[in-house]
Backbone as CSV, one residue per row, in Angstrom:
resi,resn,N_x,N_y,N_z,CA_x,CA_y,CA_z,C_x,C_y,C_z
1,UNK,-70.048,-116.386,-36.441,-70.793,-116.126,-37.583,-70.404,-114.809,-38.181
2,UNK,-69.812,-115.182,-39.494,-68.871,-113.595,-40.255,-70.232,-112.937,-40.265
3,UNK,-69.983,-111.746,-40.435,-70.613,-110.677,-40.763,-71.306,-110.845,-42.268
4,UNK,-70.520,-111.075,-43.065,-71.390,-111.119,-44.320,-72.352,-112.331,-44.517
5,UNK,-72.272,-113.182,-43.469,-73.276,-114.467,-43.345,-74.342,-113.958,-42.446
6,UNK,-74.374,-113.012,-41.896,-75.953,-112.758,-41.252,-76.860,-112.292,-42.246
7,UNK,-78.012,-112.995,-41.941,-79.338,-112.619,-42.579,-79.865,-111.894,-41.807
8,UNK,-80.661,-111.146,-42.322,-81.202,-109.971,-41.425,-82.789,-109.580,-41.736
9,UNK,-83.780,-109.413,-40.886,-85.277,-109.569,-41.344,-85.448,-108.233,-40.178
10,UNK,-86.248,-107.392,-41.449,-87.112,-106.082,-40.424,-88.544,-106.652,-40.504
11,UNK,-89.246,-106.833,-39.423,-90.581,-107.168,-39.678,-91.883,-106.142,-38.808
12,UNK,-92.716,-105.919,-39.766,-93.497,-104.413,-39.435,-95.062,-105.103,-39.731
13,UNK,-95.715,-105.034,-38.469,-97.104,-105.418,-38.604,-97.805,-103.823,-39.267
14,UNK,-98.975,-103.930,-40.089,-99.220,-103.038,-40.318,-101.166,-103.158,-40.416
15,UNK,-101.738,-102.155,-40.459,-103.203,-102.075,-40.441,-103.560,-100.845,-40.721
16,UNK,-104.088,-100.302,-42.208,-104.397,-98.843,-42.545,-103.572,-98.034,-42.216
17,UNK,-102.206,-98.280,-42.698,-101.167,-97.473,-41.998,-100.589,-96.593,-42.906
18,UNK,-101.252,-96.471,-44.081,-101.002,-95.390,-45.089,-100.305,-94.019,-44.690
19,UNK,-100.897,-93.614,-43.845,-100.711,-92.003,-43.239,-99.229,-91.955,-43.114
20,UNK,-98.737,-93.138,-42.110,-97.552,-93.160,-41.613,-96.282,-93.970,-42.441
21,UNK,-96.507,-94.656,-43.366,-95.592,-95.672,-43.920,-94.501,-94.939,-44.621
22,UNK,-94.856,-93.751,-45.360,-93.833,-93.293,-46.025,-92.720,-92.890,-45.349
23,UNK,-92.675,-92.278,-44.129,-91.285,-92.167,-43.378,-90.625,-93.260,-43.077
24,UNK,-91.423,-94.563,-42.652,-90.323,-95.837,-42.515,-90.343,-95.994,-43.818
25,UNK,-90.524,-96.294,-44.763,-90.060,-96.846,-46.447,-88.881,-95.675,-46.793
26,UNK,-89.105,-94.636,-46.649,-87.759,-93.885,-46.720,-86.555,-94.032,-46.031
27,UNK,-87.262,-94.232,-45.026,-86.001,-95.022,-43.686,-85.075,-95.695,-44.127
28,UNK,-85.824,-97.151,-44.734,-85.188,-98.134,-45.247,-84.637,-98.111,-46.318
29,UNK,-84.975,-97.093,-47.280,-84.401,-97.151,-48.750,-82.996,-96.274,-48.552
30,UNK,-82.677,-95.591,-47.475,-81.356,-95.398,-47.223,-80.516,-95.898,-46.368
31,UNK,-80.757,-97.131,-45.938,-80.020,-98.028,-45.143,-78.658,-98.034,-45.814
32,UNK,-77.559,-97.800,-45.043,-76.068,-97.918,-45.651,-75.755,-99.389,-46.195
33,UNK,-76.549,-100.531,-45.479,-76.713,-101.924,-45.878,-77.977,-102.282,-46.122
34,UNK,-77.896,-102.547,-47.516,-79.237,-102.934,-48.318,-79.535,-104.371,-48.227
35,UNK,-78.793,-105.278,-47.450,-78.791,-106.305,-47.383,-79.654,-107.091,-46.430
36,UNK,-80.981,-106.931,-46.424,-81.846,-107.241,-45.205,-83.425,-107.576,-46.350
37,UNK,-84.009,-108.099,-45.627,-85.518,-108.542,-46.191,-86.392,-107.466,-45.221
38,UNK,-87.501,-107.003,-45.628,-88.704,-106.499,-44.898,-89.840,-107.422,-45.023
39,UNK,-90.185,-108.018,-44.060,-91.310,-108.695,-44.018,-92.543,-108.009,-43.609
40,UNK,-93.778,-107.909,-43.911,-95.018,-107.042,-43.840,-96.198,-108.199,-43.464
41,UNK,-96.490,-108.084,-42.074,-97.819,-108.700,-41.973,-98.951,-108.076,-41.741
42,UNK,-99.787,-107.831,-42.541,-100.604,-106.639,-42.905,-102.073,-107.477,-42.398
43,UNK,-102.692,-106.803,-41.618,-104.347,-107.249,-40.845,-105.372,-107.362,-41.787
44,UNK,-104.955,-106.784,-43.476,-106.016,-106.946,-44.143,-106.537,-105.285,-44.369
45,UNK,-105.552,-104.619,-44.540,-105.938,-103.130,-44.771,-106.630,-102.801,-45.742
46,UNK,-107.688,-101.633,-45.597,-108.431,-101.327,-46.678,-108.066,-99.815,-47.389
47,UNK,-107.076,-99.166,-46.753,-106.578,-97.899,-47.640,-105.325,-98.202,-48.455
48,UNK,-104.590,-97.082,-48.667,-103.222,-97.582,-49.305,-102.140,-98.408,-49.207
49,UNK,-102.460,-98.903,-48.158,-101.134,-99.505,-47.710,-100.643,-100.131,-48.287
50,UNK,-101.232,-101.329,-48.783,-100.738,-102.289,-49.654,-99.876,-101.591,-51.139
51,UNK,-100.638,-100.603,-51.543,-100.159,-100.020,-52.503,-98.963,-99.489,-52.551
52,UNK,-98.808,-98.919,-51.279,-97.350,-98.122,-50.964,-96.120,-99.448,-50.679
53,UNK,-96.807,-100.552,-50.238,-96.053,-101.574,-49.731,-95.472,-102.192,-51.129
54,UNK,-96.497,-102.154,-52.251,-96.261,-102.546,-53.193,-94.727,-101.718,-54.055
55,UNK,-95.574,-100.720,-53.762,-94.150,-99.837,-54.807,-92.898,-99.805,-53.925
56,UNK,-92.916,-99.967,-52.716,-91.675,-99.978,-51.752,-90.776,-101.214,-52.270
57,UNK,-91.541,-102.246,-52.566,-91.007,-103.714,-53.361,-90.297,-103.035,-54.591
58,UNK,-90.506,-102.391,-55.207,-89.653,-101.577,-56.610,-87.743,-101.751,-56.184
59,UNK,-87.861,-101.412,-54.870,-86.411,-100.884,-54.652,-86.025,-101.615,-53.469
60,UNK,-86.903,-102.621,-52.598,-86.553,-102.891,-51.511,-86.598,-104.515,-51.519
61,UNK,-86.177,-105.431,-50.850,-86.540,-106.716,-50.762,-87.921,-106.792,-49.648
62,UNK,-88.817,-107.084,-50.318,-90.079,-107.096,-49.613,-90.962,-108.176,-49.498
63,UNK,-91.232,-108.516,-48.360,-92.275,-109.996,-48.486,-93.658,-109.468,-47.650
64,UNK,-94.758,-109.483,-48.249,-96.325,-109.132,-47.841,-97.010,-110.145,-47.554
65,UNK,-97.475,-110.048,-46.361,-98.624,-111.340,-46.293,-99.945,-110.436,-45.681
66,UNK,-101.234,-110.482,-46.157,-102.164,-109.554,-45.928,-103.293,-110.272,-45.410
67,UNK,-103.704,-110.508,-44.298,-105.115,-111.386,-44.111,-105.227,-110.925,-42.504
68,UNK,-106.646,-111.077,-42.260,-107.320,-110.737,-40.918,-106.307,-111.408,-39.950
69,UNK,-105.869,-110.854,-38.616,-105.333,-111.004,-37.379,-105.871,-110.926,-36.271
70,UNK,-105.286,-111.492,-35.231,-105.998,-110.867,-33.757,-105.124,-109.892,-33.058
71,UNK,-104.518,-109.163,-33.686,-103.771,-107.975,-33.138,-102.396,-108.207,-33.443
72,UNK,-101.414,-107.095,-33.182,-100.168,-107.071,-33.303,-99.302,-108.560,-33.146
73,UNK,-99.428,-108.828,-32.230,-98.560,-110.006,-31.655,-98.949,-111.434,-32.468
74,UNK,-100.208,-111.501,-32.999,-100.464,-112.566,-34.054,-99.937,-112.343,-35.203
75,UNK,-100.024,-110.779,-35.456,-99.264,-110.552,-36.714,-97.718,-110.669,-36.966
76,UNK,-97.107,-110.402,-35.747,-95.746,-110.653,-35.424,-95.394,-111.789,-35.608
77,UNK,-95.992,-112.630,-34.870,-95.792,-114.281,-35.004,-95.628,-114.488,-36.473
78,UNK,-96.590,-114.472,-37.238,-97.098,-114.620,-38.752,-95.547,-113.902,-39.545
79,UNK,-95.339,-113.049,-38.876,-93.821,-112.531,-40.009,-92.879,-113.329,-39.575
80,UNK,-92.661,-113.703,-38.207,-91.530,-114.435,-37.647,-91.465,-115.899,-38.587
81,UNK,-92.588,-116.305,-38.821,-92.347,-117.397,-39.655,-92.161,-117.160,-40.926
82,UNK,-92.680,-116.084,-41.539,-92.226,-115.999,-42.978,-90.977,-115.650,-43.463
83,UNK,-90.231,-115.074,-42.065,-88.832,-114.476,-42.313,-88.110,-115.489,-42.539
84,UNK,-86.853,-115.133,-43.041,-85.495,-115.848,-43.359,-84.313,-115.722,-42.764
85,UNK,-84.495,-114.550,-41.796,-83.360,-113.833,-40.868,-82.665,-114.689,-40.072
86,UNK,-81.381,-114.696,-39.837,-81.204,-115.347,-38.456,-81.460,-114.555,-37.545
87,UNK,-81.598,-113.199,-37.670,-82.174,-112.039,-36.870,-83.080,-111.414,-37.257
88,UNK,-83.992,-111.026,-36.277,-85.073,-109.837,-36.938,-85.370,-108.803,-36.045
89,UNK,-85.771,-107.916,-36.561,-86.191,-106.625,-35.554,-87.222,-105.882,-35.928
90,UNK,-87.921,-105.925,-35.005,-89.399,-105.200,-35.035,-89.376,-103.414,-35.098
91,UNK,-90.072,-103.305,-36.667,-90.429,-101.912,-36.481,-91.523,-101.542,-36.512
92,UNK,-92.429,-100.759,-36.252,-93.708,-100.224,-36.004,-93.382,-99.555,-37.710
93,UNK,-94.949,-99.441,-38.193,-95.293,-98.628,-39.119,-95.445,-97.298,-39.093
94,UNK,-95.147,-96.598,-37.847,-95.131,-95.316,-37.479,-93.561,-94.724,-36.896
95,UNK,-92.725,-95.903,-36.789,-91.087,-95.548,-36.384,-90.423,-95.439,-37.841
96,UNK,-89.025,-95.144,-37.431,-88.266,-95.028,-38.531,-86.833,-95.426,-37.833
97,UNK,-86.143,-96.110,-39.106,-84.427,-96.455,-38.405,-83.527,-95.216,-39.004
98,UNK,-82.577,-95.157,-38.354,-81.428,-94.137,-38.367,-80.597,-95.133,-39.652
99,UNK,-79.889,-94.250,-40.641,-79.324,-94.833,-42.005,-78.359,-95.883,-41.542
100,UNK,-77.728,-96.075,-40.301,-76.845,-97.186,-40.377,-77.318,-98.042,-39.672
101,UNK,-78.417,-98.256,-38.940,-78.917,-99.090,-38.190,-78.647,-100.575,-38.411
102,UNK,-79.065,-100.730,-39.665,-79.215,-102.382,-40.123,-77.728,-102.611,-40.331
103,UNK,-76.759,-102.190,-40.684,-75.398,-101.948,-40.716,-74.540,-102.163,-39.686
104,UNK,-75.270,-101.834,-38.293,-74.465,-101.444,-36.869,-75.507,-102.883,-36.214
105,UNK,-76.401,-103.367,-36.366,-76.932,-104.427,-35.853,-76.339,-105.702,-36.498
106,UNK,-76.404,-105.629,-37.707,-75.364,-106.847,-38.470,-74.030,-107.001,-37.698
107,UNK,-73.333,-105.861,-37.615,-72.077,-105.897,-37.038,-71.820,-106.272,-35.592
108,UNK,-72.840,-106.026,-34.946,-72.984,-106.316,-33.262,-73.578,-107.903,-33.390
109,UNK,-74.200,-108.427,-34.126,-75.002,-109.531,-34.633,-73.566,-110.467,-34.485
110,UNK,-72.511,-110.243,-35.492,-71.514,-110.751,-36.004,-70.643,-110.900,-34.759
111,UNK,-70.115,-109.874,-34.260,-69.359,-109.824,-33.405,-69.651,-110.744,-31.871
112,UNK,-70.627,-110.530,-31.625,-71.352,-110.906,-30.248,-71.587,-112.611,-30.277
113,UNK,-72.466,-112.797,-31.492,-73.174,-114.155,-31.550,-74.441,-114.029,-29.904
114,UNK,-75.050,-113.171,-29.884,-75.814,-112.854,-28.761,-77.037,-113.011,-29.093
115,UNK,-78.019,-113.621,-28.288,-79.428,-113.818,-28.725,-79.976,-112.519,-28.897
116,UNK,-79.789,-111.460,-27.759,-80.419,-110.072,-28.211,-79.320,-108.923,-28.256
117,UNK,-79.442,-108.301,-29.193,-78.861,-107.141,-29.375,-79.424,-105.962,-29.216
118,UNK,-79.332,-104.762,-28.107,-80.072,-103.919,-27.852,-79.204,-102.758,-28.039
119,UNK,-80.019,-101.699,-28.852,-79.198,-100.558,-28.942,-80.326,-99.401,-28.642
120,UNK,-79.927,-98.117,-28.423,-80.311,-96.878,-28.183,-81.721,-96.386,-29.176
121,UNK,-82.717,-95.682,-28.482,-83.493,-95.319,-29.380,-83.887,-93.840,-28.936
122,UNK,-84.270,-93.495,-30.318,-84.919,-91.664,-29.584,-86.527,-92.023,-29.707
123,UNK,-87.023,-91.491,-28.677,-88.439,-91.588,-28.344,-88.879,-90.267,-27.612
124,UNK,-89.362,-89.348,-27.973,-90.206,-88.206,-27.701,-88.967,-87.147,-27.428
125,UNK,-88.351,-87.368,-28.236,-87.027,-86.315,-28.394,-85.767,-86.554,-27.482
126,UNK,-85.892,-87.593,-26.596,-84.880,-88.406,-25.858,-84.394,-89.588,-26.007
127,UNK,-83.012,-89.465,-25.856,-82.140,-90.965,-26.097,-82.501,-91.907,-24.971
128,UNK,-82.637,-92.812,-25.356,-83.272,-94.127,-24.466,-82.339,-95.221,-24.274
129,UNK,-81.935,-95.949,-23.374,-81.378,-97.214,-23.241,-81.673,-97.957,-22.214
130,UNK,-81.031,-99.246,-21.905,-81.162,-99.941,-20.958,-81.432,-99.097,-19.853
131,UNK,-82.237,-99.605,-19.070,-82.285,-98.777,-17.236,-81.874,-99.519,-16.706
132,UNK,-82.150,-99.747,-15.130,-81.141,-100.138,-14.029,-81.042,-101.349,-14.191
133,UNK,-80.111,-102.219,-14.519,-79.969,-103.488,-14.792,-80.065,-104.343,-13.183
134,UNK,-80.796,-105.619,-13.188,-80.988,-106.383,-12.053,-82.222,-105.786,-11.587
135,UNK,-83.089,-104.780,-12.039,-84.334,-104.194,-11.445,-85.192,-104.952,-12.360
136,UNK,-85.144,-105.983,-12.442,-86.271,-106.517,-13.153,-87.848,-106.197,-12.413
137,UNK,-87.714,-106.298,-11.171,-88.828,-106.045,-10.431,-89.590,-105.056,-10.829
138,UNK,-88.850,-103.993,-11.291,-89.258,-102.638,-11.407,-89.453,-101.970,-12.793
139,UNK,-88.252,-102.580,-13.816,-88.464,-102.540,-15.020,-89.201,-103.637,-16.032
140,UNK,-88.843,-104.689,-15.448,-89.324,-105.660,-16.622,-88.345,-105.847,-17.614
141,UNK,-88.671,-105.893,-18.823,-87.753,-106.193,-19.807,-86.981,-105.102,-20.201
142,UNK,-87.160,-103.778,-19.409,-86.173,-102.870,-19.503,-85.273,-102.634,-18.830
143,UNK,-85.035,-103.504,-18.100,-83.859,-103.507,-17.321,-82.556,-104.533,-17.965
144,UNK,-83.435,-104.871,-19.024,-82.191,-105.588,-19.893,-82.001,-105.202,-21.500
145,UNK,-83.110,-104.403,-21.976,-83.225,-104.005,-23.190,-84.074,-102.385,-23.246
146,UNK,-83.338,-101.837,-24.406,-84.124,-100.410,-24.486,-85.686,-100.415,-24.663
147,UNK,-86.178,-101.541,-25.716,-87.391,-101.302,-26.014,-87.632,-102.890,-27.383
148,UNK,-88.557,-103.153,-27.432,-88.808,-104.274,-28.120,-88.688,-103.738,-29.634
149,UNK,-89.483,-102.694,-29.750,-89.489,-102.062,-31.263,-88.558,-101.029,-31.643
150,UNK,-87.636,-101.307,-32.749,-86.678,-100.138,-33.027,-85.024,-100.541,-32.104
151,UNK,-85.496,-101.032,-30.914,-84.192,-101.149,-29.850,-83.509,-102.326,-29.895
152,UNK,-84.165,-103.638,-30.549,-83.725,-105.105,-30.089,-83.751,-105.671,-31.289
153,UNK,-82.480,-106.482,-31.728,-82.595,-107.206,-32.827,-82.429,-108.834,-31.748
154,UNK,-83.161,-109.630,-32.627,-83.605,-110.893,-31.856,-83.302,-111.965,-32.575
155,UNK,-82.747,-113.204,-32.046,-82.199,-114.308,-32.811,-83.604,-115.275,-33.158
156,UNK,-83.743,-115.540,-34.295,-85.105,-116.134,-34.579,-85.458,-117.386,-34.223
157,UNK,-84.333,-118.085,-34.045,-84.521,-119.261,-33.543,-84.874,-119.417,-32.200
158,UNK,-84.923,-118.635,-31.501,-85.228,-118.381,-29.997,-86.702,-118.931,-29.799
159,UNK,-87.612,-118.635,-31.023,-88.918,-119.035,-30.784,-89.089,-120.416,-30.956
160,UNK,-87.973,-121.438,-31.382,-88.224,-122.646,-31.361,-87.890,-123.067,-30.129
161,UNK,-87.053,-122.603,-29.071,-87.227,-122.798,-27.730,-88.375,-122.566,-26.866
162,UNK,-88.486,-121.038,-27.174,-89.377,-120.517,-26.224,-90.666,-120.104,-26.723
163,UNK,-90.842,-120.396,-28.027,-92.452,-120.436,-28.320,-92.713,-118.894,-28.748
164,UNK,-93.764,-118.686,-29.816,-93.998,-117.338,-29.949,-94.716,-116.261,-29.210
165,UNK,-95.148,-115.291,-29.473,-95.383,-114.156,-28.541,-96.879,-114.746,-28.091
166,UNK,-97.168,-114.701,-26.843,-98.420,-115.246,-26.118,-99.481,-114.267,-26.679
167,UNK,-100.803,-114.832,-27.092,-101.862,-114.143,-27.428,-102.568,-113.842,-26.066
168,UNK,-102.140,-114.088,-24.966,-102.586,-113.853,-23.651,-102.254,-112.593,-23.283
169,UNK,-101.503,-112.043,-24.227,-100.903,-110.862,-23.453,-101.111,-109.723,-24.686
170,UNK,-102.045,-108.938,-25.206,-102.286,-108.282,-26.333,-101.074,-107.062,-26.339
171,UNK,-100.749,-106.787,-25.436,-100.161,-105.372,-24.912,-98.556,-105.626,-24.773
172,UNK,-98.517,-107.003,-23.905,-97.348,-107.127,-23.228,-96.492,-108.116,-23.422
173,UNK,-96.804,-109.249,-24.516,-96.183,-110.593,-24.822,-94.692,-110.370,-25.243
174,UNK,-94.162,-109.028,-25.807,-93.074,-108.933,-25.653,-92.404,-108.916,-24.782
175,UNK,-92.994,-108.625,-23.582,-92.065,-108.306,-22.059,-92.156,-109.728,-21.743
176,UNK,-92.913,-110.494,-21.936,-92.757,-111.826,-21.274,-91.773,-112.702,-21.883
177,UNK,-91.738,-112.515,-23.705,-91.159,-113.040,-24.031,-89.461,-112.732,-23.872
178,UNK,-89.312,-111.702,-23.639,-87.771,-111.176,-23.404,-87.082,-111.897,-22.003
179,UNK,-88.112,-112.085,-21.366,-87.736,-112.066,-19.750,-87.636,-113.607,-19.666
180,UNK,-88.415,-114.274,-20.447,-88.279,-115.816,-20.439,-87.019,-116.288,-20.835
181,UNK,-86.771,-115.639,-22.134,-85.267,-115.988,-22.298,-84.302,-115.394,-21.990
182,UNK,-84.094,-114.272,-21.180,-83.429,-113.950,-20.400,-83.212,-114.755,-19.229
183,UNK,-84.230,-115.095,-18.428,-84.206,-116.132,-17.234,-83.901,-117.382,-17.895
184,UNK,-83.976,-118.097,-19.177,-83.551,-119.232,-19.692,-81.992,-119.156,-19.785
185,UNK,-81.372,-118.080,-19.652,-79.717,-117.852,-19.847,-79.464,-117.300,-21.431
186,UNK,-80.490,-116.591,-21.924,-80.066,-115.838,-23.262,-79.273,-114.791,-23.103
187,UNK,-78.183,-114.756,-23.981,-77.312,-113.695,-23.937,-77.693,-112.310,-24.660
188,UNK,-77.192,-111.183,-23.630,-77.869,-109.536,-24.274,-76.372,-108.979,-24.573
189,UNK,-76.519,-108.553,-25.560,-75.302,-107.663,-25.981,-75.912,-106.110,-26.223
190,UNK,-75.669,-105.297,-25.183,-76.092,-103.844,-25.027,-75.032,-102.774,-26.296
191,UNK,-75.356,-102.209,-27.049,-74.496,-101.421,-27.592,-74.827,-99.876,-27.590
192,UNK,-73.610,-98.995,-28.352,-74.027,-97.480,-27.770,-74.699,-96.841,-29.096
193,UNK,-74.889,-97.768,-29.954,-75.308,-96.689,-31.408,-76.706,-96.727,-30.981
194,UNK,-77.460,-95.352,-31.758,-78.900,-95.287,-31.368,-79.520,-95.523,-33.029
195,UNK,-80.552,-96.430,-32.807,-80.911,-97.390,-34.097,-81.952,-96.629,-34.926
196,UNK,-82.950,-95.578,-34.154,-83.735,-95.023,-34.842,-84.641,-94.607,-34.121
197,UNK,-86.164,-93.863,-34.331,-86.948,-93.015,-33.362,-88.200,-93.842,-33.333
198,UNK,-88.309,-94.407,-32.101,-89.594,-94.831,-31.792,-90.961,-94.231,-31.444
199,UNK,-91.910,-94.406,-32.093,-93.189,-93.566,-31.780,-93.952,-94.389,-30.491
200,UNK,-94.133,-93.691,-29.701,-94.519,-94.419,-28.530,-96.065,-94.299,-28.286
201,UNK,-97.074,-94.144,-29.594,-98.085,-93.982,-29.459,-99.096,-94.901,-30.247
202,UNK,-98.294,-96.163,-30.123,-99.136,-97.447,-30.803,-100.013,-98.183,-29.791
203,UNK,-100.150,-99.637,-29.812,-100.954,-100.215,-28.859,-100.942,-99.604,-27.272
204,UNK,-99.517,-99.911,-26.800,-99.452,-99.549,-25.129,-99.715,-97.971,-24.849
205,UNK,-99.222,-97.008,-25.998,-99.543,-95.865,-25.709,-100.883,-95.548,-25.567
206,UNK,-101.547,-96.038,-26.392,-103.070,-95.640,-26.546,-103.905,-96.185,-25.273
207,UNK,-103.585,-97.433,-24.808,-104.014,-97.813,-23.201,-103.139,-97.825,-22.587
208,UNK,-102.630,-96.843,-21.938,-101.746,-96.746,-20.741,-102.095,-97.851,-19.429
209,UNK,-103.380,-97.587,-19.094,-104.014,-98.470,-18.211,-103.677,-99.921,-18.527
210,UNK,-103.949,-100.272,-19.519,-103.834,-101.676,-19.874,-102.267,-102.159,-20.011
211,UNK,-101.296,-101.280,-20.438,-100.121,-101.637,-20.498,-99.502,-101.710,-19.104
212,UNK,-99.781,-100.575,-18.346,-99.236,-101.354,-16.770,-99.902,-102.167,-16.367
213,UNK,-101.033,-102.669,-15.992,-101.695,-104.027,-15.790,-100.836,-104.921,-16.454
214,UNK,-100.920,-105.006,-17.675,-100.215,-106.186,-18.478,-98.990,-106.474,-17.958
215,UNK,-98.045,-105.139,-17.941,-96.730,-105.233,-17.325,-96.512,-105.897,-15.788
216,UNK,-97.270,-105.676,-15.281,-97.429,-105.948,-13.490,-97.911,-107.716,-13.520
217,UNK,-98.966,-107.998,-14.460,-99.134,-109.522,-14.751,-98.264,-110.204,-15.102
218,UNK,-97.211,-109.868,-16.110,-95.975,-110.541,-16.345,-94.930,-110.582,-15.011
219,UNK,-94.592,-109.380,-14.603,-93.815,-109.442,-13.588,-94.373,-110.277,-12.409
220,UNK,-95.576,-110.486,-11.965,-96.425,-111.273,-11.207,-95.779,-112.691,-11.468
221,UNK,-96.422,-113.306,-12.852,-96.150,-114.342,-13.235,-94.707,-114.932,-13.273
222,UNK,-93.724,-114.150,-13.250,-92.303,-114.306,-13.423,-91.988,-114.164,-11.536
223,UNK,-92.667,-114.052,-10.772,-91.955,-114.324,-9.267,-92.188,-113.277,-8.370
224,UNK,-92.254,-111.892,-9.344,-92.160,-111.055,-8.643,-93.766,-110.542,-7.491
225,UNK,-93.199,-110.161,-6.502,-94.196,-110.124,-5.497,-95.667,-109.321,-6.030
226,UNK,-96.666,-109.891,-5.747,-98.441,-108.935,-5.999,-98.293,-108.281,-5.494
227,UNK,-98.107,-107.864,-3.801,-98.237,-106.445,-3.223,-97.147,-105.742,-3.934
228,UNK,-96.007,-106.021,-4.106,-95.111,-104.956,-4.261,-95.473,-104.528,-5.782
229,UNK,-95.781,-105.474,-6.906,-96.265,-105.007,-7.802,-97.653,-103.992,-7.805
230,UNK,-98.675,-104.191,-7.002,-99.772,-103.360,-6.810,-99.101,-102.041,-6.177
231,UNK,-98.193,-102.082,-5.319,-97.697,-100.669,-4.972,-97.064,-99.863,-6.301
232,UNK,-96.225,-100.617,-6.773,-95.490,-100.068,-8.055,-96.785,-99.698,-9.038
233,UNK,-97.593,-100.210,-9.183,-98.573,-100.073,-9.902,-99.495,-98.549,-9.819
234,UNK,-99.614,-98.509,-8.243,-100.430,-97.533,-7.705,-99.519,-96.158,-7.956
235,UNK,-98.228,-96.439,-7.705,-97.151,-95.014,-7.913,-97.095,-94.536,-9.491
236,UNK,-97.217,-95.390,-10.371,-97.088,-95.139,-11.801,-98.609,-94.209,-12.011
237,UNK,-99.704,-95.142,-11.747,-101.021,-94.551,-11.770,-100.819,-93.019,-11.421
238,UNK,-100.569,-92.766,-9.928,-100.520,-91.520,-9.382,-99.574,-90.403,-10.171
239,UNK,-98.823,-91.072,-10.606,-97.533,-90.284,-11.352,-98.350,-89.802,-12.924
240,UNK,-99.205,-90.847,-13.095,-99.629,-90.341,-14.706,-100.822,-89.338,-14.395
241,UNK,-101.343,-89.497,-13.259,-102.518,-88.618,-13.238,-102.154,-86.995,-13.012
242,UNK,-100.852,-86.813,-12.380,-100.370,-85.512,-11.928,-99.882,-85.104,-13.458
243,UNK,-99.166,-85.950,-14.175,-98.935,-85.366,-15.462,-100.220,-84.903,-16.427
244,UNK,-101.239,-85.385,-16.192,-102.531,-85.224,-16.934,-103.217,-84.137,-16.344
């Protein structure tokens, strides 16, 4: 697939995000490669979110769909259906991309033809990449990718084979999807560039216990032993209580 033929989509789920959107919009406007579409699946915002997005559409290729939804993965599924890109990148309303991110992702997609292109991200002032490979039992999807949002370009056609994000996992549906693709033989290309800044205070950050429990459920569903996963959960909860 030649670089200039790569169609690339950025998908963002929003709901009353007017306070944080300007930073993301600014980061999209300064991309060195402007050949991308920005698809926004809005949950029916009542603040200035839609006004900001409509204004962004004056300089960006923006597609907006606003209607009530059942949470972030329901919104992302809607965005995926609306998108036209060969690959898509999930970016939260409170995240931002570094200026070369789109160009770097498209180049890696073109060069590798992989199903997943994962880049490093900045989170809480630290650069994060893929954790220990083959340790899926401990890290789940992070044994293969740096993060679902900001750090992972996904071949959109994968959803035809593996389905969309499951509404049974309101926090960890991305983990289930990524691991199902990897186990199904999906190809992952790991890159060295830093794609952007990820804000860790979304749904999983606000509900840390829920995030841990859902991650454990996903790993158990994929065959990692219940007792081992309960032990890992207990250790992580103990570490969290020490930090608090």
